[in-house]
Biopython code that builds the backbone (N, CA, C, O; Angstrom):
import numpy as np
from Bio.PDB.StructureBuilder import StructureBuilder

atoms = [
    (1, "MET", "N", (26.823, -6.507, -18.566)),
    (1, "MET", "CA", (27.272, -6.996, -17.280)),
    (1, "MET", "C", (26.116, -6.938, -16.287)),
    (1, "MET", "O", (25.362, -5.965, -16.265)),
    (2, "SER", "N", (25.976, -7.962, -15.480)),
    (2, "SER", "CA", (24.933, -8.014, -14.462)),
    (2, "SER", "C", (25.239, -7.034, -13.340)),
    (2, "SER", "O", (26.395, -6.769, -13.011)),
    (3, "GLN", "N", (24.187, -6.516, -12.775)),
    (3, "GLN", "CA", (24.355, -5.554, -11.689)),
    (3, "GLN", "C", (23.562, -6.025, -10.476)),
    (3, "GLN", "O", (22.391, -6.387, -10.598)),
    (4, "ILE", "N", (24.189, -6.019, -9.325)),
    (4, "ILE", "CA", (23.510, -6.355, -8.081)),
    (4, "ILE", "C", (22.940, -5.069, -7.505)),
    (4, "ILE", "O", (23.614, -4.042, -7.443)),
    (5, "ARG", "N", (21.695, -5.149, -7.090)),
    (5, "ARG", "CA", (21.029, -3.989, -6.489)),
    (5, "ARG", "C", (20.375, -4.436, -5.196)),
    (5, "ARG", "O", (20.101, -5.621, -5.009)),
    (6, "ILE", "N", (20.132, -3.512, -4.323)),
    (6, "ILE", "CA", (19.443, -3.821, -3.076)),
    (6, "ILE", "C", (17.964, -3.497, -3.223)),
    (6, "ILE", "O", (17.588, -2.534, -3.891)),
    (7, "ARG", "N", (17.140, -4.306, -2.595)),
    (7, "ARG", "CA", (15.704, -4.091, -2.543)),
    (7, "ARG", "C", (15.244, -4.383, -1.116)),
    (7, "ARG", "O", (15.800, -5.246, -0.437)),
    (8, "SER", "N", (14.255, -3.677, -0.687)),
    (8, "SER", "CA", (13.692, -3.939, 0.633)),
    (8, "SER", "C", (12.179, -3.872, 0.536)),
    (8, "SER", "O", (11.625, -3.219, -0.349)),
    (9, "LYS", "N", (11.531, -4.548, 1.447)),
    (9, "LYS", "CA", (10.076, -4.558, 1.485)),
    (9, "LYS", "C", (9.660, -4.371, 2.936)),
    (9, "LYS", "O", (10.129, -5.074, 3.831)),
    (10, "ILE", "N", (8.780, -3.420, 3.149)),
    (10, "ILE", "CA", (8.295, -3.199, 4.503)),
    (10, "ILE", "C", (6.772, -3.250, 4.501)),
    (10, "ILE", "O", (6.121, -3.026, 3.481)),
    (11, "TRP", "N", (6.237, -3.548, 5.654)),
    (11, "TRP", "CA", (4.793, -3.519, 5.837)),
    (11, "TRP", "C", (4.517, -3.234, 7.296)),
    (11, "TRP", "O", (5.386, -3.401, 8.151)),
    (12, "LEU", "N", (3.312, -2.806, 7.569)),
    (12, "LEU", "CA", (2.876, -2.557, 8.941)),
    (12, "LEU", "C", (2.003, -3.723, 9.372)),
    (12, "LEU", "O", (1.255, -4.281, 8.568)),
    (13, "GLU", "N", (2.100, -4.088, 10.639)),
    (13, "GLU", "CA", (1.292, -5.155, 11.193)),
    (13, "GLU", "C", (0.442, -4.621, 12.330)),
    (13, "GLU", "O", (0.805, -3.645, 12.987)),
    (14, "VAL", "N", (-0.684, -5.262, 12.556)),
    (14, "VAL", "CA", (-1.529, -5.013, 13.723)),
    (14, "VAL", "C", (-1.665, -6.344, 14.435)),
    (14, "VAL", "O", (-2.161, -7.315, 13.863)),
    (15, "ASP", "N", (-1.228, -6.389, 15.677)),
    (15, "ASP", "CA", (-1.274, -7.625, 16.475)),
    (15, "ASP", "C", (-0.632, -8.801, 15.743)),
    (15, "ASP", "O", (-1.148, -9.919, 15.782)),
    (16, "GLY", "N", (0.490, -8.548, 15.078)),
    (16, "GLY", "CA", (1.244, -9.595, 14.407)),
    (16, "GLY", "C", (0.717, -10.004, 13.048)),
    (16, "GLY", "O", (1.278, -10.900, 12.418)),
    (17, "GLN", "N", (-0.346, -9.370, 12.581)),
    (17, "GLN", "CA", (-0.923, -9.696, 11.285)),
    (17, "GLN", "C", (-0.652, -8.571, 10.294)),
    (17, "GLN", "O", (-0.728, -7.398, 10.661)),
    (18, "PRO", "N", (-0.335, -8.906, 9.041)),
    (18, "PRO", "CA", (-0.088, -7.863, 8.042)),
    (18, "PRO", "C", (-1.280, -6.918, 7.926)),
    (18, "PRO", "O", (-2.432, -7.349, 7.875)),
    (19, "PHE", "N", (-0.981, -5.631, 7.885)),
    (19, "PHE", "CA", (-2.036, -4.629, 7.781)),
    (19, "PHE", "C", (-1.878, -3.777, 6.527)),
    (19, "PHE", "O", (-2.803, -3.672, 5.722)),
    (20, "LEU", "N", (-0.709, -3.171, 6.365)),
    (20, "LEU", "CA", (-0.505, -2.289, 5.219)),
    (20, "LEU", "C", (0.878, -2.529, 4.628)),
    (20, "LEU", "O", (1.899, -2.365, 5.295)),
    (21, "GLY", "N", (0.880, -2.918, 3.368)),
    (21, "GLY", "CA", (2.102, -3.094, 2.599)),
    (21, "GLY", "C", (1.883, -2.491, 1.226)),
    (21, "GLY", "O", (0.909, -1.770, 1.009)),
    (22, "ASP", "N", (2.771, -2.777, 0.313)),
    (22, "ASP", "CA", (2.690, -2.171, -1.019)),
    (22, "ASP", "C", (1.389, -2.503, -1.755)),
    (22, "ASP", "O", (0.791, -1.619, -2.368)),
    (23, "GLY", "N", (0.946, -3.754, -1.705)),
    (23, "GLY", "CA", (-0.263, -4.149, -2.421)),
    (23, "GLY", "C", (-1.505, -3.472, -1.885)),
    (23, "GLY", "O", (-2.322, -2.960, -2.651)),
    (24, "ARG", "N", (-1.648, -3.467, -0.593)),
    (24, "ARG", "CA", (-2.814, -2.819, 0.014)),
    (24, "ARG", "C", (-2.736, -1.305, -0.145)),
    (24, "ARG", "O", (-3.758, -0.633, -0.284)),
    (25, "TYR", "N", (-1.525, -0.779, -0.123)),
    (25, "TYR", "CA", (-1.350, 0.659, -0.366)),
    (25, "TYR", "C", (-1.849, 1.013, -1.769)),
    (25, "TYR", "O", (-2.557, 2.004, -1.949)),
    (26, "ARG", "N", (-1.476, 0.200, -2.761)),
    (26, "ARG", "CA", (-1.942, 0.445, -4.136)),
    (26, "ARG", "C", (-3.462, 0.346, -4.235)),
    (26, "ARG", "O", (-4.097, 1.134, -4.935)),
    (27, "LEU", "N", (-4.043, -0.630, -3.527)),
    (27, "LEU", "CA", (-5.492, -0.789, -3.543)),
    (27, "LEU", "C", (-6.184, 0.427, -2.923)),
    (27, "LEU", "O", (-7.128, 0.967, -3.501)),
    (28, "LEU", "N", (-5.723, 0.851, -1.763)),
    (28, "LEU", "CA", (-6.315, 2.028, -1.121)),
    (28, "LEU", "C", (-6.161, 3.265, -1.995)),
    (28, "LEU", "O", (-7.085, 4.070, -2.107)),
    (29, "SER", "N", (-5.008, 3.415, -2.607)),
    (29, "SER", "CA", (-4.782, 4.557, -3.498)),
    (29, "SER", "C", (-5.744, 4.517, -4.680)),
    (29, "SER", "O", (-6.252, 5.552, -5.110)),
    (30, "ALA", "N", (-5.991, 3.316, -5.202)),
    (30, "ALA", "CA", (-6.914, 3.170, -6.328)),
    (30, "ALA", "C", (-8.343, 3.498, -5.912)),
    (30, "ALA", "O", (-9.089, 4.095, -6.687)),
    (31, "VAL", "N", (-8.735, 3.114, -4.695)),
    (31, "VAL", "CA", (-10.065, 3.468, -4.197)),
    (31, "VAL", "C", (-10.187, 4.980, -4.106)),
    (31, "VAL", "O", (-11.193, 5.554, -4.524)),
    (32, "GLN", "N", (-9.173, 5.618, -3.567)),
    (32, "GLN", "CA", (-9.199, 7.077, -3.434)),
    (32, "GLN", "C", (-9.255, 7.755, -4.804)),
    (32, "GLN", "O", (-9.992, 8.721, -5.005)),
    (33, "ARG", "N", (-8.479, 7.243, -5.720)),
    (33, "ARG", "CA", (-8.387, 7.829, -7.056)),
    (33, "ARG", "C", (-9.676, 7.631, -7.864)),
    (33, "ARG", "O", (-10.096, 8.517, -8.609)),
    (34, "ASN", "N", (-10.298, 6.450, -7.704)),
    (34, "ASN", "CA", (-11.450, 6.086, -8.532)),
    (34, "ASN", "C", (-12.803, 6.300, -7.868)),
    (34, "ASN", "O", (-13.825, 6.358, -8.551)),
    (35, "GLY", "N", (-12.820, 6.418, -6.547)),
    (35, "GLY", "CA", (-14.076, 6.694, -5.855)),
    (35, "GLY", "C", (-14.941, 5.495, -5.536)),
    (35, "GLY", "O", (-16.029, 5.652, -4.983)),
    (36, "SER", "N", (-14.480, 4.289, -5.874)),
    (36, "SER", "CA", (-15.248, 3.096, -5.516)),
    (36, "SER", "C", (-14.330, 1.876, -5.520)),
    (36, "SER", "O", (-13.278, 1.862, -6.159)),
    (37, "ILE", "N", (-14.762, 0.864, -4.791)),
    (37, "ILE", "CA", (-13.997, -0.381, -4.739)),
    (37, "ILE", "C", (-14.048, -1.069, -6.101)),
    (37, "ILE", "O", (-13.039, -1.598, -6.569)),
    (38, "ASN", "N", (-15.198, -1.063, -6.724)),
    (38, "ASN", "CA", (-15.351, -1.703, -8.030)),
    (38, "ASN", "C", (-14.436, -1.063, -9.071)),
    (38, "ASN", "O", (-13.737, -1.763, -9.804)),
    (39, "ALA", "N", (-14.441, 0.266, -9.134)),
    (39, "ALA", "CA", (-13.588, 0.969, -10.097)),
    (39, "ALA", "C", (-12.109, 0.760, -9.773)),
    (39, "ALA", "O", (-11.277, 0.654, -10.674)),
    (40, "ALA", "N", (-11.788, 0.702, -8.475)),
    (40, "ALA", "CA", (-10.397, 0.459, -8.069)),
    (40, "ALA", "C", (-9.942, -0.921, -8.523)),
    (40, "ALA", "O", (-8.830, -1.079, -9.026)),
    (41, "ALA", "N", (-10.805, -1.921, -8.344)),
    (41, "ALA", "CA", (-10.472, -3.279, -8.763)),
    (41, "ALA", "C", (-10.229, -3.332, -10.266)),
    (41, "ALA", "O", (-9.259, -3.939, -10.720)),
    (42, "LYS", "N", (-11.097, -2.707, -11.028)),
    (42, "LYS", "CA", (-10.912, -2.675, -12.488)),
    (42, "LYS", "C", (-9.610, -1.976, -12.852)),
    (42, "LYS", "O", (-8.883, -2.433, -13.734)),
    (43, "ASP", "N", (-9.315, -0.877, -12.183)),
    (43, "ASP", "CA", (-8.083, -0.119, -12.428)),
    (43, "ASP", "C", (-6.842, -0.975, -12.182)),
    (43, "ASP", "O", (-5.854, -0.871, -12.909)),
    (44, "LEU", "N", (-6.900, -1.815, -11.160)),
    (44, "LEU", "CA", (-5.754, -2.652, -10.799)),
    (44, "LEU", "C", (-5.745, -3.997, -11.519)),
    (44, "LEU", "O", (-4.777, -4.750, -11.421)),
    (45, "GLY", "N", (-6.811, -4.295, -12.233)),
    (45, "GLY", "CA", (-6.881, -5.568, -12.944)),
    (45, "GLY", "C", (-7.118, -6.755, -12.040)),
    (45, "GLY", "O", (-6.663, -7.861, -12.333)),
    (46, "ILE", "N", (-7.829, -6.540, -10.936)),
    (46, "ILE", "CA", (-8.175, -7.636, -10.025)),
    (46, "ILE", "C", (-9.693, -7.698, -9.900)),
    (46, "ILE", "O", (-10.398, -6.764, -10.280)),
    (47, "SER", "N", (-10.177, -8.796, -9.370)),
    (47, "SER", "CA", (-11.621, -8.941, -9.215)),
    (47, "SER", "C", (-12.125, -8.068, -8.066)),
    (47, "SER", "O", (-11.388, -7.737, -7.137)),
    (48, "TYR", "N", (-13.393, -7.712, -8.162)),
    (48, "TYR", "CA", (-14.019, -6.959, -7.070)),
    (48, "TYR", "C", (-13.934, -7.762, -5.783)),
    (48, "TYR", "O", (-13.658, -7.215, -4.716)),
    (49, "ARG", "N", (-14.174, -9.064, -5.890)),
    (49, "ARG", "CA", (-14.147, -9.919, -4.702)),
    (49, "ARG", "C", (-12.780, -9.892, -4.014)),
    (49, "ARG", "O", (-12.698, -9.833, -2.787)),
    (50, "LYS", "N", (-11.721, -9.936, -4.801)),
    (50, "LYS", "CA", (-10.369, -9.903, -4.235)),
    (50, "LYS", "C", (-10.110, -8.550, -3.561)),
    (50, "LYS", "O", (-9.562, -8.501, -2.459)),
    (51, "ALA", "N", (-10.500, -7.463, -4.213)),
    (51, "ALA", "CA", (-10.316, -6.132, -3.632)),
    (51, "ALA", "C", (-11.113, -6.001, -2.347)),
    (51, "ALA", "O", (-10.598, -5.522, -1.336)),
    (52, "TRP", "N", (-12.362, -6.422, -2.385)),
    (52, "TRP", "CA", (-13.233, -6.314, -1.223)),
    (52, "TRP", "C", (-12.689, -7.159, -0.080)),
    (52, "TRP", "O", (-12.714, -6.729, 1.073)),
    (53, "SER", "N", (-12.199, -8.354, -0.387)),
    (53, "SER", "CA", (-11.652, -9.253, 0.626)),
    (53, "SER", "C", (-10.434, -8.633, 1.315)),
    (53, "SER", "O", (-10.303, -8.713, 2.536)),
    (54, "ARG", "N", (-9.554, -8.021, 0.538)),
    (54, "ARG", "CA", (-8.365, -7.373, 1.120)),
    (54, "ARG", "C", (-8.772, -6.214, 2.030)),
    (54, "ARG", "O", (-8.230, -6.052, 3.124)),
    (55, "LEU", "N", (-9.724, -5.419, 1.568)),
    (55, "LEU", "CA", (-10.176, -4.286, 2.378)),
    (55, "LEU", "C", (-10.885, -4.759, 3.642)),
    (55, "LEU", "O", (-10.706, -4.176, 4.711)),
    (56, "GLN", "N", (-11.677, -5.800, 3.526)),
    (56, "GLN", "CA", (-12.364, -6.345, 4.689)),
    (56, "GLN", "C", (-11.362, -6.860, 5.725)),
    (56, "GLN", "O", (-11.537, -6.632, 6.922)),
    (57, "ALA", "N", (-10.321, -7.548, 5.273)),
    (57, "ALA", "CA", (-9.285, -8.038, 6.189)),
    (57, "ALA", "C", (-8.615, -6.874, 6.911)),
    (57, "ALA", "O", (-8.333, -6.953, 8.107)),
    (58, "MET", "N", (-8.366, -5.806, 6.181)),
    (58, "MET", "CA", (-7.762, -4.628, 6.813)),
    (58, "MET", "C", (-8.708, -4.015, 7.837)),
    (58, "MET", "O", (-8.293, -3.662, 8.941)),
    (59, "GLU", "N", (-9.980, -3.889, 7.468)),
    (59, "GLU", "CA", (-10.943, -3.260, 8.367)),
    (59, "GLU", "C", (-11.134, -4.058, 9.652)),
    (59, "GLU", "O", (-11.363, -3.482, 10.715)),
    (60, "GLU", "N", (-11.038, -5.382, 9.555)),
    (60, "GLU", "CA", (-11.218, -6.226, 10.734)),
    (60, "GLU", "C", (-10.130, -6.001, 11.777)),
    (60, "GLU", "O", (-10.383, -6.144, 12.973)),
    (61, "SER", "N", (-8.937, -5.655, 11.343)),
    (61, "SER", "CA", (-7.842, -5.458, 12.293)),
    (61, "SER", "C", (-7.501, -3.991, 12.530)),
    (61, "SER", "O", (-6.670, -3.677, 13.383)),
    (62, "SER", "N", (-8.125, -3.107, 11.794)),
    (62, "SER", "CA", (-7.785, -1.687, 11.876)),
    (62, "SER", "C", (-8.270, -1.061, 13.185)),
    (62, "SER", "O", (-9.373, -1.347, 13.649)),
    (63, "PRO", "N", (-7.444, -0.217, 13.766)),
    (63, "PRO", "CA", (-7.874, 0.495, 14.977)),
    (63, "PRO", "C", (-8.784, 1.687, 14.667)),
    (63, "PRO", "O", (-9.216, 2.385, 15.584)),
    (64, "PHE", "N", (-9.076, 1.923, 13.404)),
    (64, "PHE", "CA", (-9.940, 3.038, 12.997)),
    (64, "PHE", "C", (-10.618, 2.683, 11.681)),
    (64, "PHE", "O", (-10.157, 1.788, 10.972)),
    (65, "PRO", "N", (-11.710, 3.374, 11.344)),
    (65, "PRO", "CA", (-12.389, 3.095, 10.072)),
    (65, "PRO", "C", (-11.499, 3.455, 8.884)),
    (65, "PRO", "O", (-10.732, 4.416, 8.934)),
    (66, "LEU", "N", (-11.619, 2.660, 7.811)),
    (66, "LEU", "CA", (-10.822, 2.899, 6.613)),
    (66, "LEU", "C", (-11.611, 3.606, 5.516)),
    (66, "LEU", "O", (-11.087, 4.472, 4.814)),
    (67, "LEU", "N", (-12.869, 3.224, 5.383)),
    (67, "LEU", "CA", (-13.674, 3.714, 4.262)),
    (67, "LEU", "C", (-14.954, 4.375, 4.743)),
    (67, "LEU", "O", (-15.563, 3.964, 5.730)),
    (68, "GLU", "N", (-15.337, 5.405, 4.015)),
    (68, "GLU", "CA", (-16.665, 5.995, 4.154)),
    (68, "GLU", "C", (-17.405, 5.576, 2.893)),
    (68, "GLU", "O", (-16.995, 5.917, 1.784)),
    (69, "ARG", "N", (-18.504, 4.832, 3.067)),
    (69, "ARG", "CA", (-19.207, 4.255, 1.927)),
    (69, "ARG", "C", (-20.571, 4.906, 1.724)),
    (69, "ARG", "O", (-21.238, 5.320, 2.672)),
    (70, "ARG", "N", (-20.954, 4.980, 0.466)),
    (70, "ARG", "CA", (-22.304, 5.386, 0.100)),
    (70, "ARG", "C", (-22.870, 4.231, -0.720)),
    (70, "ARG", "O", (-22.331, 3.883, -1.771)),
    (71, "VAL", "N", (-23.945, 3.647, -0.240)),
    (71, "VAL", "CA", (-24.547, 2.494, -0.893)),
    (71, "VAL", "C", (-25.065, 2.893, -2.265)),
    (71, "VAL", "O", (-25.541, 4.009, -2.469)),
    (72, "GLY", "N", (-24.961, 1.959, -3.197)),
    (72, "GLY", "CA", (-25.394, 2.203, -4.580)),
    (72, "GLY", "C", (-26.864, 2.548, -4.678)),
    (72, "GLY", "O", (-27.635, 2.333, -3.742)),
    (73, "GLY", "N", (-27.219, 3.056, -5.759)),
    (73, "GLY", "CA", (-28.585, 3.460, -6.050)),
    (73, "GLY", "C", (-28.601, 3.959, -7.477)),
    (73, "GLY", "O", (-27.927, 3.407, -8.347)),
    (74, "LYS", "N", (-29.364, 4.993, -7.710)),
    (74, "LYS", "CA", (-29.476, 5.552, -9.060)),
    (74, "LYS", "C", (-28.105, 5.949, -9.622)),
    (74, "LYS", "O", (-27.800, 5.670, -10.782)),
    (75, "ASN", "N", (-27.297, 6.590, -8.808)),
    (75, "ASN", "CA", (-25.979, 7.051, -9.249)),
    (75, "ASN", "C", (-24.856, 6.085, -8.886)),
    (75, "ASN", "O", (-23.684, 6.386, -9.113)),
    (76, "GLY", "N", (-25.198, 4.940, -8.331)),
    (76, "GLY", "CA", (-24.182, 3.964, -7.953)),
    (76, "GLY", "C", (-23.570, 4.280, -6.604)),
    (76, "GLY", "O", (-23.756, 5.373, -6.069)),
    (77, "GLY", "N", (-22.846, 3.333, -6.061)),
    (77, "GLY", "CA", (-22.204, 3.517, -4.773)),
    (77, "GLY", "C", (-20.887, 4.253, -4.910)),
    (77, "GLY", "O", (-20.382, 4.482, -6.009)),
    (78, "ALA", "N", (-20.355, 4.612, -3.773)),
    (78, "ALA", "CA", (-19.069, 5.303, -3.757)),
    (78, "ALA", "C", (-18.356, 4.979, -2.457)),
    (78, "ALA", "O", (-18.989, 4.674, -1.447)),
    (79, "SER", "N", (-17.059, 5.047, -2.493)),
    (79, "SER", "CA", (-16.235, 4.860, -1.297)),
    (79, "SER", "C", (-15.116, 5.884, -1.325)),
    (79, "SER", "O", (-14.536, 6.172, -2.372)),
    (80, "GLN", "N", (-14.830, 6.419, -0.168)),
    (80, "GLN", "CA", (-13.656, 7.277, -0.045)),
    (80, "GLN", "C", (-12.934, 6.917, 1.233)),
    (80, "GLN", "O", (-13.527, 6.381, 2.168)),
    (81, "LEU", "N", (-11.655, 7.215, 1.265)),
    (81, "LEU", "CA", (-10.848, 6.875, 2.420)),
    (81, "LEU", "C", (-11.073, 7.881, 3.540)),
    (81, "LEU", "O", (-11.324, 9.063, 3.303)),
    (82, "THR", "N", (-10.975, 7.377, 4.767)),
    (82, "THR", "CA", (-11.127, 8.253, 5.927)),
    (82, "THR", "C", (-9.857, 9.079, 6.131)),
    (82, "THR", "O", (-8.789, 8.701, 5.649)),
    (83, "PRO", "N", (-9.967, 10.188, 6.832)),
    (83, "PRO", "CA", (-8.759, 10.982, 7.118)),
    (83, "PRO", "C", (-7.684, 10.180, 7.850)),
    (83, "PRO", "O", (-6.492, 10.414, 7.649)),
    (84, "GLU", "N", (-8.099, 9.238, 8.696)),
    (84, "GLU", "CA", (-7.122, 8.442, 9.459)),
    (84, "GLU", "C", (-6.271, 7.572, 8.547)),
    (84, "GLU", "O", (-5.053, 7.507, 8.715)),
    (85, "ILE", "N", (-6.898, 6.899, 7.576)),
    (85, "ILE", "CA", (-6.106, 6.032, 6.701)),
    (85, "ILE", "C", (-5.291, 6.861, 5.725)),
    (85, "ILE", "O", (-4.185, 6.467, 5.355)),
    (86, "LEU", "N", (-5.818, 8.000, 5.303)),
    (86, "LEU", "CA", (-5.032, 8.877, 4.425)),
    (86, "LEU", "C", (-3.762, 9.349, 5.140)),
    (86, "LEU", "O", (-2.688, 9.408, 4.540)),
    (87, "ASP", "N", (-3.893, 9.681, 6.413)),
    (87, "ASP", "CA", (-2.730, 10.105, 7.199)),
    (87, "ASP", "C", (-1.739, 8.952, 7.345)),
    (87, "ASP", "O", (-0.534, 9.138, 7.178)),
    (88, "LEU", "N", (-2.253, 7.761, 7.658)),
    (88, "LEU", "CA", (-1.373, 6.603, 7.802)),
    (88, "LEU", "C", (-0.659, 6.283, 6.492)),
    (88, "LEU", "O", (0.527, 5.951, 6.494)),
    (89, "MET", "N", (-1.373, 6.382, 5.385)),
    (89, "MET", "CA", (-0.758, 6.117, 4.080)),
    (89, "MET", "C", (0.354, 7.109, 3.775)),
    (89, "MET", "O", (1.398, 6.730, 3.244)),
    (90, "GLU", "N", (0.141, 8.357, 4.104)),
    (90, "GLU", "CA", (1.169, 9.374, 3.857)),
    (90, "GLU", "C", (2.417, 9.089, 4.696)),
    (90, "GLU", "O", (3.542, 9.206, 4.210)),
    (91, "ARG", "N", (2.205, 8.717, 5.958)),
    (91, "ARG", "CA", (3.348, 8.396, 6.819)),
    (91, "ARG", "C", (4.030, 7.104, 6.369)),
    (91, "ARG", "O", (5.254, 6.997, 6.453)),
    (92, "PHE", "N", (3.260, 6.119, 5.892)),
    (92, "PHE", "CA", (3.834, 4.882, 5.371)),
    (92, "PHE", "C", (4.687, 5.171, 4.143)),
    (92, "PHE", "O", (5.776, 4.616, 3.994)),
    (93, "LYS", "N", (4.197, 6.031, 3.270)),
    (93, "LYS", "CA", (4.952, 6.419, 2.070)),
    (93, "LYS", "C", (6.287, 7.061, 2.456)),
    (93, "LYS", "O", (7.324, 6.743, 1.875)),
    (94, "THR", "N", (6.254, 7.953, 3.426)),
    (94, "THR", "CA", (7.475, 8.604, 3.911)),
    (94, "THR", "C", (8.424, 7.567, 4.511)),
    (94, "THR", "O", (9.630, 7.614, 4.269)),
    (95, "LEU", "N", (7.885, 6.639, 5.288)),
    (95, "LEU", "CA", (8.701, 5.587, 5.890)),
    (95, "LEU", "C", (9.374, 4.738, 4.825)),
    (95, "LEU", "O", (10.563, 4.437, 4.931)),
    (96, "ARG", "N", (8.615, 4.344, 3.785)),
    (96, "ARG", "CA", (9.201, 3.545, 2.690)),
    (96, "ARG", "C", (10.362, 4.280, 2.042)),
    (96, "ARG", "O", (11.404, 3.678, 1.782)),
    (97, "ILE", "N", (10.201, 5.559, 1.780)),
    (97, "ILE", "CA", (11.270, 6.347, 1.161)),
    (97, "ILE", "C", (12.495, 6.371, 2.062)),
    (97, "ILE", "O", (13.616, 6.173, 1.594)),
    (98, "GLN", "N", (12.290, 6.609, 3.341)),
    (98, "GLN", "CA", (13.413, 6.675, 4.277)),
    (98, "GLN", "C", (14.115, 5.327, 4.418)),
    (98, "GLN", "O", (15.344, 5.272, 4.471)),
    (99, "VAL", "N", (13.346, 4.239, 4.478)),
    (99, "VAL", "CA", (13.943, 2.903, 4.591)),
    (99, "VAL", "C", (14.746, 2.590, 3.329)),
    (99, "VAL", "O", (15.860, 2.075, 3.423)),
    (100, "ASN", "N", (14.204, 2.890, 2.166)),
    (100, "ASN", "CA", (14.927, 2.631, 0.919)),
    (100, "ASN", "C", (16.182, 3.484, 0.807)),
    (100, "ASN", "O", (17.216, 3.002, 0.344)),
    (101, "ASP", "N", (16.108, 4.739, 1.221)),
    (101, "ASP", "CA", (17.295, 5.600, 1.208)),
    (101, "ASP", "C", (18.372, 5.052, 2.133)),
    (101, "ASP", "O", (19.552, 5.043, 1.782)),
    (102, "GLU", "N", (17.969, 4.597, 3.309)),
    (102, "GLU", "CA", (18.929, 4.040, 4.262)),
    (102, "GLU", "C", (19.507, 2.722, 3.748)),
    (102, "GLU", "O", (20.695, 2.454, 3.928)),
    (103, "ALA", "N", (18.682, 1.906, 3.116)),
    (103, "ALA", "CA", (19.178, 0.650, 2.535)),
    (103, "ALA", "C", (20.202, 0.933, 1.439)),
    (103, "ALA", "O", (21.227, 0.257, 1.350)),
    (104, "ASP", "N", (19.922, 1.931, 0.610)),
    (104, "ASP", "CA", (20.880, 2.320, -0.433)),
    (104, "ASP", "C", (22.195, 2.787, 0.187)),
    (104, "ASP", "O", (23.270, 2.429, -0.294)),
    (105, "ARG", "N", (22.113, 3.583, 1.251)),
    (105, "ARG", "CA", (23.316, 4.076, 1.928)),
    (105, "ARG", "C", (24.122, 2.908, 2.500)),
    (105, "ARG", "O", (25.344, 2.869, 2.354)),
    (106, "CYS", "N", (23.452, 1.966, 3.145)),
    (106, "CYS", "CA", (24.141, 0.804, 3.718)),
    (106, "CYS", "C", (24.752, -0.071, 2.623)),
    (106, "CYS", "O", (25.855, -0.593, 2.788)),
    (107, "PHE", "N", (24.051, -0.231, 1.526)),
    (107, "PHE", "CA", (24.555, -1.026, 0.407)),
    (107, "PHE", "C", (25.839, -0.405, -0.137)),
    (107, "PHE", "O", (26.824, -1.104, -0.377)),
    (108, "THR", "N", (25.819, 0.895, -0.325)),
    (108, "THR", "CA", (27.005, 1.593, -0.830)),
    (108, "THR", "C", (28.171, 1.461, 0.144)),
    (108, "THR", "O", (29.323, 1.327, -0.268)),
    (109, "ALA", "N", (27.864, 1.500, 1.437)),
    (109, "ALA", "CA", (28.925, 1.344, 2.437)),
    (109, "ALA", "C", (29.501, -0.069, 2.429)),
    (109, "ALA", "O", (30.701, -0.243, 2.639)),
    (110, "CYS", "N", (28.679, -1.067, 2.194)),
    (110, "CYS", "CA", (29.143, -2.451, 2.176)),
    (110, "CYS", "C", (29.806, -2.858, 0.872)),
    (110, "CYS", "O", (30.610, -3.789, 0.833)),
    (111, "PHE", "N", (29.456, -2.141, -0.206)),
    (111, "PHE", "CA", (29.994, -2.447, -1.525)),
    (111, "PHE", "C", (30.591, -1.160, -2.129)),
    (111, "PHE", "O", (30.119, -0.682, -3.160)),
    (112, "PRO", "N", (31.629, -0.607, -1.484)),
    (112, "PRO", "CA", (32.180, 0.664, -1.975)),
    (112, "PRO", "C", (32.798, 0.571, -3.369)),
    (112, "PRO", "O", (32.922, 1.579, -4.064)),
    (113, "GLU", "N", (33.182, -0.632, -3.775)),
    (113, "GLU", "CA", (33.785, -0.804, -5.094)),
    (113, "GLU", "C", (32.727, -0.811, -6.203)),
    (113, "GLU", "O", (33.048, -0.808, -7.392)),
    (114, "GLY", "N", (31.489, -0.822, -5.793)),
    (114, "GLY", "CA", (30.407, -0.823, -6.759)),
    (114, "GLY", "C", (29.806, -2.205, -6.913)),
    (114, "GLY", "O", (30.508, -3.213, -6.837)),
    (115, "ALA", "N", (28.537, -2.242, -7.124)),
    (115, "ALA", "CA", (27.822, -3.512, -7.208)),
    (115, "ALA", "C", (28.172, -4.286, -8.481)),
    (115, "ALA", "O", (27.930, -5.490, -8.554)),
    (116, "ASN", "N", (28.729, -3.619, -9.464)),
    (116, "ASN", "CA", (29.060, -4.301, -10.715)),
    (116, "ASN", "C", (30.286, -5.189, -10.585)),
    (116, "ASN", "O", (30.560, -6.000, -11.470)),
    (117, "ARG", "N", (31.024, -5.046, -9.495)),
    (117, "ARG", "CA", (32.294, -5.778, -9.377)),
    (117, "ARG", "C", (32.228, -6.804, -8.257)),
    (117, "ARG", "O", (33.196, -6.950, -7.511)),
    (118, "CYS", "N", (31.122, -7.518, -8.116)),
    (118, "CYS", "CA", (30.969, -8.475, -7.009)),
    (118, "CYS", "C", (31.553, -9.809, -7.349)),
    (118, "CYS", "O", (31.510, -10.728, -6.531)),
]
sb = StructureBuilder()
sb.init_structure("model")
sb.init_model(0)
sb.init_chain("A")
sb.init_seg("    ")
for serial, (resi, resn, name, xyz) in enumerate(atoms, 1):
    if name == "N":
        sb.init_residue(resn, " ", resi, " ")
    sb.init_atom(name, np.array(xyz, "f"), 0.0, 1.0, " ", f" {name:<3s}", serial, name[0])
structure = sb.get_structure()
């Protein structure tokens, strides 16, 4: 039997332009986890150019720096997230959880008989 479920998607905007959503959150997390944009792109299965372009778009509208970079050389380059973006990501994660919990609560209230019986 088919089941109806609720889904929601949220993102943050700066001056009406998308700033942080699920895709960019995953990219930033991959940069933090891997230590470089190149490694993050490989981890996510996207091109370096696409990853760099997304990060550049974010940096252009960001009210604070996103990345601390070390230019490549003998040991290669590295990137890490700034404390400001790490804090914003943590609060965004909490917001997503709260929004999804509230959406689930509203769905249950609107469909008390259960989503399987629509």
